[in-house]
Every structure is written in C-alpha cells, then in structure tokens.
Rosetta silent file (secondary structure, phi, psi, omega in degrees, C-alpha in Angstrom):
SEQUENCE: MTESIIQSAVHAAAISAGPASTGMLVYAPDSSAGEEVRAYARNLQNLLGLEVCYQTLEGKDDLECVGQESGGCDLVVLGEPAWSLRQGSAQVLRQGSAQALVEALLPGQTCAQAIGRSPASVLLIRRPCWPIRRILLILRIEDTDEAAVDWLVRLACPDERARSLVGDAAGGVSATILPLVPSVPAMYNMGQHIQVGLDVLLSPNTPSGHYLRHIAQQLARQQIECYIHVRQGSPDRQIQDEVAEGGYDLIVVGSEPHGRLYRLLLGEIVTPLLRWVDRPLLVARPVNSAVAAAKE
SCORE:     score description
SCORE:     0.000 S_00000001
   1 L     0.000  137.386  176.631    0.008    0.007   -0.007 S_00000001
   2 L   -95.542  140.504  178.641    1.215    3.480   -0.858 S_00000001
   3 E  -148.091  157.559  178.229    0.676    6.273    1.611 S_00000001
   4 E  -139.755  140.105  179.894    1.579    9.864    2.201 S_00000001
   5 E  -108.444  127.624 -177.565    1.409   11.890    5.433 S_00000001
   6 E  -122.605  131.469  178.227    0.421   15.520    5.211 S_00000001
   7 L  -140.822  149.885  175.766    0.455   17.990    8.134 S_00000001
   8 L  -178.182 -162.097 -174.844    0.074   21.789    8.595 S_00000001
   9 L  -153.477  145.932  171.280   -2.086   24.478   10.308 S_00000001
  10 L  -173.557  163.779 -177.989   -4.883   27.125    9.997 S_00000001
  11 L   -71.176  144.039 -173.747   -8.076   28.015   11.906 S_00000001
  12 H   -64.263  -25.968 -175.014  -10.965   25.572   11.339 S_00000001
  13 H   -72.966  -11.151 -177.610  -13.442   28.246   10.297 S_00000001
  14 H   -62.816  -28.037 -176.522  -11.546   28.914    7.040 S_00000001
  15 H   -99.751   -9.029 -173.118  -13.211   25.987    5.303 S_00000001
  16 L   -52.321  132.120 -175.487  -16.662   26.353    6.876 S_00000001
  17 L  -100.920  118.339  171.710  -19.397   26.226    4.248 S_00000001
  18 L    77.728 -168.862 -175.140  -22.326   28.638    4.466 S_00000001
  19 L   -77.398 -176.548 -176.228  -24.095   30.175    7.472 S_00000001
  20 L   -60.256  154.404 -178.275  -24.413   28.740   10.970 S_00000001
  21 L   -63.316  148.524 -176.355  -25.811   25.237   11.426 S_00000001
  22 L  -107.017   -9.806  173.574  -29.585   24.902   11.721 S_00000001
  23 L   142.077  175.011 -175.705  -29.920   21.652   13.651 S_00000001
  24 E  -132.171  130.687  178.968  -29.824   17.885   13.858 S_00000001
  25 E  -108.684  122.495 -174.877  -32.770   15.510   13.504 S_00000001
  26 E  -111.026  122.890  173.830  -32.342   12.178   15.297 S_00000001
  27 E  -106.954  115.437 -178.046  -34.352    9.049   14.424 S_00000001
  28 E  -128.792  135.619  176.881  -33.864    6.329   17.016 S_00000001
  29 E   -67.720  155.592 -179.772  -35.700    3.017   17.450 S_00000001
  30 L   -84.679   75.783 -175.924  -37.572    2.460   20.703 S_00000001
  31 L  -161.609  179.457  175.927  -35.098   -0.072   22.046 S_00000001
  32 H   -61.480  -34.335  176.764  -31.736   -0.435   23.758 S_00000001
  33 H   -63.895  -33.804  177.836  -30.126    0.192   20.389 S_00000001
  34 H   -65.174  -34.284  177.191  -32.065    3.466   20.285 S_00000001
  35 H   -64.783  -36.572  177.183  -30.468    4.527   23.577 S_00000001
  36 H   -65.185  -38.642  178.611  -27.049    4.085   21.998 S_00000001
  37 H   -63.679  -46.723 -179.752  -28.116    6.219   19.079 S_00000001
  38 H   -62.759  -39.986  177.873  -29.416    8.985   21.364 S_00000001
  39 H   -64.750  -40.352  177.578  -26.226    8.939   23.448 S_00000001
  40 H   -64.590  -40.842 -179.898  -24.117    9.204   20.295 S_00000001
  41 H   -65.119  -36.267  178.377  -26.325   12.074   19.088 S_00000001
  42 H   -64.886  -37.487  175.854  -25.848   13.944   22.387 S_00000001
  43 H   -64.435  -42.129  178.497  -22.100   13.729   21.967 S_00000001
  44 H   -63.749  -38.570  179.444  -22.433   15.034   18.408 S_00000001
  45 H   -60.510  -44.754  178.497  -24.650   17.865   19.671 S_00000001
  46 H   -66.220  -37.077 -176.458  -21.934   18.998   22.072 S_00000001
  47 H   -72.468  -41.425 -173.819  -19.217   18.609   19.458 S_00000001
  48 H   -97.767  -15.700 -178.735  -21.014   20.422   16.643 S_00000001
  49 L    69.674   41.091 -177.011  -23.169   22.876   18.578 S_00000001
  50 L  -104.932  141.730  169.193  -26.402   21.818   16.875 S_00000001
  51 L   -72.818  145.660 -171.772  -29.954   22.051   18.169 S_00000001
  52 E  -125.162  140.564  172.660  -31.484   18.595   18.269 S_00000001
  53 E  -125.575  129.141 -176.924  -34.946   17.166   17.690 S_00000001
  54 E  -103.635  139.855  175.875  -35.596   13.505   18.551 S_00000001
  55 E  -129.902  142.577  175.916  -38.040   11.198   16.773 S_00000001
  56 E   -87.525  132.289 -176.972  -38.928    7.596   17.585 S_00000001
  57 E  -109.219  115.134 -177.082  -38.422    5.243   14.643 S_00000001
  58 L  -117.974  -41.736 -176.304  -40.776    2.265   14.603 S_00000001
  59 L  -141.524 -170.697 -175.783  -41.772    1.305   11.059 S_00000001
  60 H   -62.498  -38.617  179.639  -41.456    1.994    7.367 S_00000001
  61 H   -59.560  -39.366  177.181  -43.727    5.052    7.530 S_00000001
  62 H   -66.178  -38.344 -179.465  -41.358    6.669   10.050 S_00000001
  63 H   -66.545  -36.245  179.771  -38.384    5.870    7.842 S_00000001
  64 H   -66.331  -23.568 -179.459  -40.121    7.498    4.854 S_00000001
  65 H   -72.333  -15.246 -179.651  -40.457   10.697    6.906 S_00000001
  66 H   -53.808  -44.637 -178.623  -36.650   11.081    6.865 S_00000001
  67 H   -75.490  -28.007 -175.630  -36.861   12.786    3.466 S_00000001
  68 H   -81.537  -31.650 -172.440  -39.972   14.805    4.282 S_00000001
  69 H  -101.774   -7.206 -170.922  -38.880   16.240    7.629 S_00000001
  70 L   -96.041    5.982 -175.777  -35.147   16.789    7.119 S_00000001
  71 L   -66.156  -20.487 -177.668  -35.330   19.760    4.743 S_00000001
  72 L  -106.648   16.548 -177.754  -34.554   22.343    7.430 S_00000001
  73 L  -125.152  166.350  178.632  -31.615   20.683    9.172 S_00000001
  74 L   -87.944  -33.878 -172.503  -27.931   20.085    8.519 S_00000001
  75 E  -141.972  134.553  171.403  -27.707   16.511    9.719 S_00000001
  76 E  -108.031  124.308  172.945  -30.013   13.506   10.130 S_00000001
  77 E   -99.649  119.942 -171.552  -28.807   10.875   12.620 S_00000001
  78 E  -117.782  113.579  169.738  -30.483    7.578   11.694 S_00000001
  79 E   -93.129  132.621 -175.290  -30.633    4.551   13.931 S_00000001
  80 L   -73.283  134.819  171.480  -31.925    1.489   12.111 S_00000001
  81 L   -66.792  161.486 -174.761  -35.220   -0.034   13.286 S_00000001
  82 H   -58.685  -36.550 -176.217  -35.093   -3.709   14.258 S_00000001
  83 H   -72.485  -12.520  179.882  -36.740   -4.876   11.048 S_00000001
  84 H   -98.828   -5.314  178.733  -34.010   -3.307    8.903 S_00000001
  85 L   -77.780  145.534  179.495  -31.117   -4.926   10.748 S_00000001
  86 L   -62.422  130.292 -179.546  -29.442   -7.937    9.088 S_00000001
  87 L  -152.465  171.239 -176.254  -30.820  -11.168   10.523 S_00000001
  88 L   -68.248  152.398 -178.608  -31.369  -14.791    9.659 S_00000001
  89 H   -62.953  -35.492  179.304  -33.968  -15.797    7.040 S_00000001
  90 H   -62.154  -41.863  178.915  -35.832  -17.954    9.590 S_00000001
  91 H   -64.798  -40.451  178.230  -36.278  -14.960   11.876 S_00000001
  92 H   -60.546  -42.285 -179.077  -37.485  -12.846    8.958 S_00000001
  93 H   -67.868  -36.422  178.749  -40.119  -15.462    8.021 S_00000001
  94 H   -65.441  -36.919  179.562  -41.296  -15.682   11.629 S_00000001
  95 H   -68.584  -32.591 -178.576  -41.763  -11.931   11.767 S_00000001
  96 L    63.890   25.822 -178.172  -43.850  -11.928    8.595 S_00000001
  97 L   -94.326  129.297  178.272  -42.759   -8.316    7.977 S_00000001
  98 H   -63.533  -40.300 -179.345  -42.665   -7.055    4.406 S_00000001
  99 H   -63.655  -42.727  179.963  -39.971   -4.562    5.370 S_00000001
 100 H   -66.683  -36.646  178.416  -37.841   -7.263    6.984 S_00000001
 101 H   -65.120  -43.708  177.184  -38.266   -9.530    3.963 S_00000001
 102 H   -59.771  -41.479 -178.625  -37.174   -6.772    1.577 S_00000001
 103 H   -67.174  -36.717  178.698  -34.155   -6.104    3.811 S_00000001
 104 H   -65.487  -39.514 -178.489  -33.256   -9.792    3.878 S_00000001
 105 H   -78.484  -37.332 -177.503  -33.381  -10.008    0.070 S_00000001
 106 L  -127.990   76.680 -175.156  -31.774   -6.574   -0.555 S_00000001
 107 L   -55.012  133.757  177.257  -29.609   -5.692    2.475 S_00000001
 108 L    84.640   -4.115 -172.295  -29.329   -1.953    3.058 S_00000001
 109 H   -68.904  -40.025 -179.570  -32.038   -1.093    0.549 S_00000001
 110 H   -64.822  -42.332  176.933  -34.460    0.526    2.964 S_00000001
 111 H   -69.785  -35.910  178.442  -31.834    2.763    4.501 S_00000001
 112 H   -61.463  -39.255  178.198  -30.420    3.564    1.081 S_00000001
 113 H   -65.159  -42.371  179.716  -33.854    4.807    0.004 S_00000001
 114 H   -65.122  -41.533  178.457  -34.220    6.957    3.140 S_00000001
 115 H   -63.904  -40.495  179.932  -30.706    8.430    2.619 S_00000001
 116 H   -64.764  -32.894 -179.860  -31.490    9.104   -1.014 S_00000001
 117 H   -76.215  -26.418 -173.907  -34.652   11.013   -0.116 S_00000001
 118 L   -74.122  128.309  175.591  -33.048   13.230    2.473 S_00000001
 119 L   -78.798   -9.960  179.878  -31.867   16.700    1.312 S_00000001
 120 L  -101.337  164.302  173.851  -29.664   16.813    4.419 S_00000001
 121 E   -65.626  146.126 -178.209  -26.546   14.807    5.232 S_00000001
 122 E  -125.211  126.776  176.603  -27.356   11.486    6.917 S_00000001
 123 E  -106.184  106.396 -179.536  -25.311    9.733    9.578 S_00000001
 124 E   -86.560  126.273 -174.550  -26.354    6.065    9.765 S_00000001
 125 E   -97.839  117.234  171.299  -25.484    4.612   13.173 S_00000001
 126 L  -135.475  126.728 -178.611  -24.131    1.075   13.365 S_00000001
 127 L    46.147   63.534 -175.870  -21.993   -0.049   16.302 S_00000001
 128 L   -63.965  142.387  178.929  -21.334    3.498   17.514 S_00000001
 129 L  -134.847  128.582 -179.677  -17.972    4.271   19.113 S_00000001
 130 L  -132.032  139.414    4.297  -17.143    7.494   20.936 S_00000001
 131 L   -80.428  166.360  177.436  -14.964    9.539   20.805 S_00000001
 132 L   -82.373  116.267 -179.603  -14.250    9.702   17.094 S_00000001
 133 L  -113.639  -37.212 -174.758  -10.500    9.316   16.576 S_00000001
 134 E  -121.938  122.320 -178.638  -10.054    7.697   13.168 S_00000001
 135 E  -120.176  132.820  171.861  -12.075    8.824   10.123 S_00000001
 136 E   -98.206  120.929  177.884  -12.036    7.264    6.660 S_00000001
 137 E  -105.661  113.901 -178.593  -12.759    9.812    3.923 S_00000001
 138 E   -96.117  125.085 -179.461  -13.816    8.163    0.656 S_00000001
 139 E  -113.744  135.193  173.553  -13.278   10.329   -2.443 S_00000001
 140 L   -94.834   -7.038 -172.107  -14.756    9.808   -5.902 S_00000001
 141 L    65.622   54.020  178.972  -12.753   12.696   -7.381 S_00000001
 142 L  -155.875  178.027 -169.103  -15.880   14.712   -8.121 S_00000001
 143 L   -61.048  -34.096 -176.892  -17.928   17.638   -6.777 S_00000001
 144 L   -64.607  -14.975  178.796  -19.791   15.652   -4.088 S_00000001
 145 H   -64.388  -29.943 -172.960  -16.457   15.130   -2.301 S_00000001
 146 H   -62.163  -39.905  178.594  -16.408   18.717   -1.064 S_00000001
 147 H   -62.698  -39.432  178.478  -19.334   18.168    1.273 S_00000001
 148 H   -64.348  -40.179  178.193  -17.579   15.099    2.723 S_00000001
 149 H   -63.546  -45.084 -178.933  -14.422   17.164    3.326 S_00000001
 150 H   -59.539  -43.207  179.368  -16.410   19.935    5.028 S_00000001
 151 H   -67.031  -38.807  177.156  -18.032   17.472    7.431 S_00000001
 152 H   -57.683  -44.585  179.987  -14.702   15.873    8.225 S_00000001
 153 H   -62.715  -43.500 -178.769  -13.308   19.288    9.151 S_00000001
 154 H   -62.136  -37.518 -179.355  -16.284   20.084   11.372 S_00000001
 155 H   -76.684  -33.802 -176.134  -15.860   16.788   13.233 S_00000001
 156 H   -87.070  -21.418 -173.823  -12.082   16.986   13.525 S_00000001
 157 L  -126.474   66.938  179.565  -11.750   20.685   14.374 S_00000001
 158 L   -66.766  157.731  178.939  -14.318   21.693   17.026 S_00000001
 159 L   -83.039  179.270 -175.822  -14.375   25.250   18.310 S_00000001
 160 H   -63.271  -35.144  177.783  -13.489   26.335   21.855 S_00000001
 161 H   -58.583  -46.280  179.722  -17.142   26.012   23.004 S_00000001
 162 H   -64.047  -40.521 -179.815  -17.158   22.373   21.962 S_00000001
 163 H   -60.363  -36.072 -179.930  -13.830   21.704   23.588 S_00000001
 164 H   -70.372  -25.369 -178.173  -15.139   22.990   26.913 S_00000001
 165 H   -86.265  -41.751 -171.424  -18.122   20.580   26.652 S_00000001
 166 H  -104.303   -9.868  175.425  -16.536   17.385   25.390 S_00000001
 167 H    60.801 -123.957 -174.489  -12.990   17.767   26.780 S_00000001
 168 H   -67.901  -15.340  179.636  -10.583   15.083   25.590 S_00000001
 169 H   -73.207  -15.124  179.918  -13.141   13.882   23.016 S_00000001
 170 L   -88.918  135.893  176.551  -12.461   17.024   20.976 S_00000001
 171 L    76.715 -173.497 -178.113   -9.563   17.034   18.530 S_00000001
 172 L    67.914   24.285 -178.334   -6.877   14.412   18.114 S_00000001
 173 L   -93.017  136.437  172.130   -8.557   13.075   15.018 S_00000001
 174 E  -113.777  143.993 -175.934   -6.635   11.466   12.182 S_00000001
 175 E  -121.179  139.822  172.662   -8.094   11.075    8.707 S_00000001
 176 E  -114.001  125.036  177.147   -7.317    8.587    5.938 S_00000001
 177 E   -93.296  126.148  174.313   -8.192    9.587    2.380 S_00000001
 178 E  -117.188   95.246  174.705   -9.158    6.720    0.099 S_00000001
 179 E   -76.003  124.668 -177.378   -9.426    7.935   -3.493 S_00000001
 180 L   -72.699  118.759  179.558  -11.377    5.323   -5.410 S_00000001
 181 L   -83.029  123.872  179.504   -9.306    4.022   -8.295 S_00000001
 182 L   -58.132  136.027  174.304  -11.606    3.314  -11.289 S_00000001
 183 L   -86.279  130.708 -177.281  -11.719   -0.391  -12.128 S_00000001
 184 L   -98.203  117.690 -178.741  -10.961   -0.977  -15.789 S_00000001
 185 L   -57.786  148.543 -178.947  -12.960   -3.817  -17.419 S_00000001
 186 H   -57.656  -33.747 -178.209  -10.880   -6.619  -18.940 S_00000001
 187 H   -64.417  -19.482  179.663  -12.345   -5.885  -22.379 S_00000001
 188 H   -99.724  -27.392 -179.511  -10.603   -2.502  -22.292 S_00000001
 189 H  -103.440   13.466  174.464   -7.263   -3.495  -20.723 S_00000001
 190 L    59.965   35.045  175.563   -6.894   -6.675  -22.847 S_00000001
 191 L    80.704   -1.617 -178.257   -6.920   -8.900  -19.782 S_00000001
 192 L   -86.474  147.364  179.510   -3.906   -7.202  -18.184 S_00000001
 193 L   -87.248  113.993 -178.340   -3.956   -6.159  -14.512 S_00000001
 194 L   -93.649  123.891  177.628   -3.584   -2.366  -14.424 S_00000001
 195 L  -104.052  134.675  176.001   -2.126   -0.873  -11.248 S_00000001
 196 L  -119.677  117.385 -175.648   -2.685    2.784  -10.343 S_00000001
 197 L  -105.327  179.232 -178.718   -0.466    4.071   -7.572 S_00000001
 198 H   -65.179  -30.397 -179.433   -0.242    7.235   -5.501 S_00000001
 199 H   -64.050  -35.969  177.378    2.426    8.665   -7.826 S_00000001
 200 H   -72.495  -46.627 -178.163   -0.122    8.578  -10.687 S_00000001
 201 H   -63.955  -31.805 -176.798   -3.037    9.899   -8.651 S_00000001
 202 L   -99.885    7.084  178.482   -0.998   12.794   -7.271 S_00000001
 203 L   -60.610  129.266 -178.938    0.755   13.698  -10.511 S_00000001
 204 L   -67.662   -8.840 -179.071    0.414   17.474  -11.060 S_00000001
 205 L   -89.564   -0.123 -177.655   -0.169   16.727  -14.768 S_00000001
 206 L  -120.559  148.493  175.842   -3.503   15.019  -14.190 S_00000001
 207 H   -57.141  -39.796 -179.602   -6.895   16.435  -13.052 S_00000001
 208 H   -65.311  -38.429  178.632   -7.070   13.811  -10.289 S_00000001
 209 H   -63.840  -46.100  177.955   -3.628   14.779   -9.082 S_00000001
 210 H   -61.592  -42.794 -177.702   -4.518   18.476   -8.906 S_00000001
 211 H   -63.386  -50.013 -179.154   -7.796   17.640   -7.144 S_00000001
 212 H   -62.818  -38.165  176.998   -6.260   15.378   -4.517 S_00000001
 213 H   -63.163  -39.264  178.051   -3.505   17.849   -3.775 S_00000001
 214 H   -63.116  -43.759  178.077   -6.140   20.517   -3.241 S_00000001
 215 H   -63.659  -46.491 -178.561   -8.080   18.300   -0.788 S_00000001
 216 H   -60.890  -39.609  179.929   -4.883   17.311    1.056 S_00000001
 217 H   -68.410  -36.624  174.861   -3.858   20.946    1.404 S_00000001
 218 H   -57.596  -50.184 -178.800   -7.322   21.838    2.810 S_00000001
 219 H   -68.061  -36.299 -179.801   -6.991   19.205    5.493 S_00000001
 220 H   -65.581  -34.646  179.530   -3.366   20.037    6.172 S_00000001
 221 H   -68.962  -16.257  178.678   -4.251   23.672    6.865 S_00000001
 222 L   -92.078    5.777 -176.540   -6.599   22.426    9.566 S_00000001
 223 L    61.255   32.090  177.210   -3.817   20.643   11.446 S_00000001
 224 L   -95.196  123.172  175.117   -5.499   17.337   10.717 S_00000001
 225 E   -65.539  125.184 -169.576   -3.128   14.394   10.593 S_00000001
 226 E  -135.255  139.518  177.041   -3.882   12.918    7.211 S_00000001
 227 E  -125.837  150.111  173.424   -2.892    9.825    5.239 S_00000001
 228 E  -117.898  123.117  177.089   -3.630    8.861    1.638 S_00000001
 229 E  -114.626  143.341  178.262   -4.085    5.160    0.892 S_00000001
 230 L  -123.440  129.622  178.964   -4.523    3.608   -2.545 S_00000001
 231 L  -118.381  167.815  177.085   -6.214    0.241   -3.107 S_00000001
 232 L  -121.330  163.201 -179.562   -6.902   -1.861   -6.164 S_00000001
 233 L   106.351 -168.930  178.578   -9.968   -3.753   -7.356 S_00000001
 234 L   -65.422  157.557  178.969  -13.609   -2.698   -7.655 S_00000001
 235 H   -55.921  -41.146 -179.332  -14.561    0.415   -5.643 S_00000001
 236 H   -66.864  -36.354  176.227  -16.521   -1.659   -3.142 S_00000001
 237 H   -66.408  -40.604  177.206  -13.539   -4.047   -2.719 S_00000001
 238 H   -58.828  -43.641 -179.582  -11.195   -1.103   -2.209 S_00000001
 239 H   -68.318  -44.766 -178.782  -13.438    0.212    0.609 S_00000001
 240 H   -59.535  -42.679 -178.127  -13.910   -3.231    2.210 S_00000001
 241 H   -67.189  -40.098 -179.413  -10.147   -3.860    2.297 S_00000001
 242 H   -69.478  -43.307  179.220   -9.406   -0.450    3.814 S_00000001
 243 H   -63.161  -39.411 -178.017  -12.179   -0.713    6.440 S_00000001
 244 H   -61.432  -32.954 -174.450  -11.056   -4.224    7.399 S_00000001
 245 H  -101.560  -14.963 -168.366   -7.531   -2.996    8.181 S_00000001
 246 H   -89.712  -23.186 -178.059   -8.100    0.596    9.348 S_00000001
 247 L    61.879   44.601 -174.329  -10.032    0.300   12.612 S_00000001
 248 L   -81.708  146.161  174.972  -12.072    3.416   11.745 S_00000001
 249 L   -88.958  -20.734 -176.479  -14.666    5.004   14.039 S_00000001
 250 E  -155.975  140.487  174.185  -16.480    6.753   11.204 S_00000001
 251 E  -115.050  133.411 -179.986  -16.673    6.573    7.400 S_00000001
 252 E  -121.916  130.174  178.738  -17.497    9.737    5.420 S_00000001
 253 E  -145.201  148.091  176.187  -18.503    9.757    1.773 S_00000001
 254 E   -70.296  154.442 -179.552  -20.267   12.236   -0.495 S_00000001
 255 L   -64.676  158.609 -179.805  -23.855   11.576   -1.549 S_00000001
 256 L   -65.314  136.575  174.276  -24.504    9.716   -4.815 S_00000001
 257 L   -63.859  150.563  178.203  -24.618   12.009   -7.879 S_00000001
 258 L   -76.340  154.555  177.486  -28.055   12.331   -9.435 S_00000001
 259 L   107.385  119.182 -179.443  -28.865   10.641  -12.717 S_00000001
 260 H   -64.512  -38.547 -179.215  -29.334    6.981  -13.522 S_00000001
 261 H   -62.268  -43.076 -178.678  -27.012    7.121  -16.529 S_00000001
 262 H   -60.785  -45.766 -178.091  -24.208    8.565  -14.389 S_00000001
 263 H   -67.389  -35.287 -179.322  -24.610    5.780  -11.802 S_00000001
 264 H   -64.191  -39.258 -175.372  -24.850    3.122  -14.527 S_00000001
 265 H   -79.459  -40.515 -173.046  -21.540    4.246  -16.059 S_00000001
 266 H  -105.123  -11.743  178.496  -19.539    4.950  -12.876 S_00000001
 267 L    85.489  155.044  177.039  -21.313    2.692  -10.363 S_00000001
 268 L   -91.438  153.327  178.093  -22.907    3.300   -6.961 S_00000001
 269 L  -115.712  -48.011 -171.802  -20.928    3.588   -3.776 S_00000001
 270 H   -64.910  -52.494 -176.594  -23.424    4.220   -0.958 S_00000001
 271 H   -58.908  -48.810  175.005  -25.882    1.351   -1.564 S_00000001
 272 H   -57.908  -37.938  178.265  -23.198   -1.364   -1.746 S_00000001
 273 H   -60.082  -41.204 -177.692  -21.637    0.088    1.394 S_00000001
 274 H   -65.011  -17.882 -178.253  -24.913   -0.239    3.301 S_00000001
 275 L   -74.819  -22.506 -174.723  -24.998   -3.970    2.608 S_00000001
 276 L  -138.755  -15.642 -173.393  -22.001   -4.709    4.791 S_00000001
 277 L   -62.753  140.273 -174.000  -20.613   -1.699    6.664 S_00000001
 278 L  -121.168   26.359  177.252  -20.534   -2.270   10.443 S_00000001
 279 L  -149.192  170.106 -177.731  -19.771    1.208   11.783 S_00000001
 280 L   -54.167  136.312  179.310  -21.189    4.742   11.555 S_00000001
 281 E  -127.119  121.072  176.941  -21.459    6.010    7.960 S_00000001
 282 E  -103.458  114.023  176.415  -21.933    9.677    7.137 S_00000001
 283 E   -95.436  111.682 -164.519  -23.345   10.356    3.670 S_00000001
 284 E   -98.598  135.794  168.743  -22.546   14.016    3.189 S_00000001
 285 L  -119.331  160.696 -178.959  -24.396   16.766    1.378 S_00000001
 286 L   -54.132  136.442 -179.972  -23.298   20.418    1.366 S_00000001
 287 L   -60.387  128.521 -178.222  -23.876   22.066    4.761 S_00000001
 288 L    70.222    2.846  173.709  -27.164   23.999    4.753 S_00000001
 289 H   -63.779  -28.497  177.481  -27.994   22.922    1.205 S_00000001
 290 H   -63.149  -37.608  179.333  -31.016   21.309    2.787 S_00000001
 291 H   -66.584  -40.387  178.680  -32.220   24.675    3.986 S_00000001
 292 H   -64.495  -41.033  179.370  -31.865   26.160    0.544 S_00000001
 293 H   -65.340  -36.038 -178.724  -33.745   23.229   -0.997 S_00000001
 294 H   -68.549  -25.374 -177.718  -36.568   23.592    1.514 S_00000001
 295 H   -83.655  -17.591 -177.059  -37.064   27.237    0.535 S_00000001
 296 L   -75.928    0.000    0.000  -37.366   26.499   -3.190 S_00000001
C-alpha cells in the first residue's frame, strides 16, 4: 500500500461552508439500540453545537419521513429499526414483515432509500464508538467530495465552546483519504492487470492529481493528521479492504450524484456500502444545502 502523510495548520473556520448550522434531526428506534443512538447524538450535539430534535423510529412510515422532515436541518442521525437490521432468514419469516423480507433479500435497501430522499446529510449509526478518533474519507474525485471534506473538518476541528463541553473527546482526530481508483474492465485493458499508484493519482499533470492535492492541502491547513491510501480492485472491494484494516470510528462519503445514466456508467458507492458496513457512515451533502432546497 502506498501512503503519504500531510500535516500543517490554520483556523478551522476557514473551510466552513455557508451560514451557521440549523440543527440535527435524530431518528432512534424504541429499544436499547435506540439509547445508544441517542447517546451518540448527544455527543455530536456538544461537538457540533447543533440544536437537536428527537423522533422515535418504529416502522417503514417513520423511515419514509426522513426525506420529508429533514429539509430544514444540517444533519439527520439515523438509527436502524429492528426490522431493517441484518438477521437470519428464519427470523425474517417468523416476523412476517414485508420490510424485513425486503431487507433480507436486498440488504441496506431501505436505509439507502431513506438516505437518497433526504436533502440533508445522513449519519447512519451502526456499532457507535465514541470519541471519534479515526475517520475514513472516501473520495470519488468529483464535486460531491467537497461536502464530505467539510463534514470531516467540522468533526475533527471543534471550536472552543465544543472543547469545553466534550473535553478530551475534541480534537486528536486522524483522517485517511481513500481515493477510489476506477476499475478498468478486462475488455478494455486486454486482460492485463492495471495498477494505479499514489504517484499517478498525485501527478500534477492530471486532473485527479490536482484535485487530490487541493483536498490534502485543505486538511493540512486544519492541522488534521492525514494519510492517503490507494487500493486496487472494484470500488466496493477497495473500501472493504481499507475498512477491514483501518479500525475506523467513522466513514465519510459524498452523496450519490443524481442521474441513472451517471450511476450506470460509474457505479454506486453508498448502496453497496450499506449492505456490509458495520460502523457509523456519514453520507454528506453540502452544509445548509437542505435549507436552501426547503425554501425552493
């Protein structure tokens, strides 16, 4: 694996996108798992300085409200209801739940739909761990990455108010950048295994190199300890291999670009992730873009 360490300094507000945050909407199931979600949300509230509204999540109708009610907030924290959690087929049949059956056949599909409907960023809670020390930032090398970078900075660089509330839980965050290397079909590479390394991705003569250097410099100015890792294989395999070895507390990725043709050509990232990821996943949209969308 190739890696590069980048370090530097500047005040965290320099990258802040848009006006002050408008709030956080928390959906938690009415169970012990829901208590973990609410505790995690309270920590985020102190770290980010967001006003919080709590909702109990019981069934599919509640999950569908994620897109309808999140237009005026910056962040939706989503705890999965029991019927959407991965479980054995025998248990699914005993429940006789249509939602559970869909989830058994298409893991992650119900949460993917809820995330896709939400105009705000969505943090899906699975096996929450606090404080957040290690963050994996997945980059597609496209515009949606900027929202993911902005959220990483907000989480890694809290202001003095947050530091007074959360103490040692503030700061000390390291980030790993995983730029997804496009997989080249065998019909185009004549059956040869093509390797793309960090030297190619960071070359100043390529658009991807210029883009990655720009992102790395943004994080470096925030005094965020940052690493760049490069993997091979399909995008989903690259992410699985990195998550398996990285011990990350949080994964951050930009929302899926709109357009079926775009997704057909370049592939989806979020939905495949939801089928297996076992830790908190933040699907990022631009901060306060939800507010603008709600006003249109």
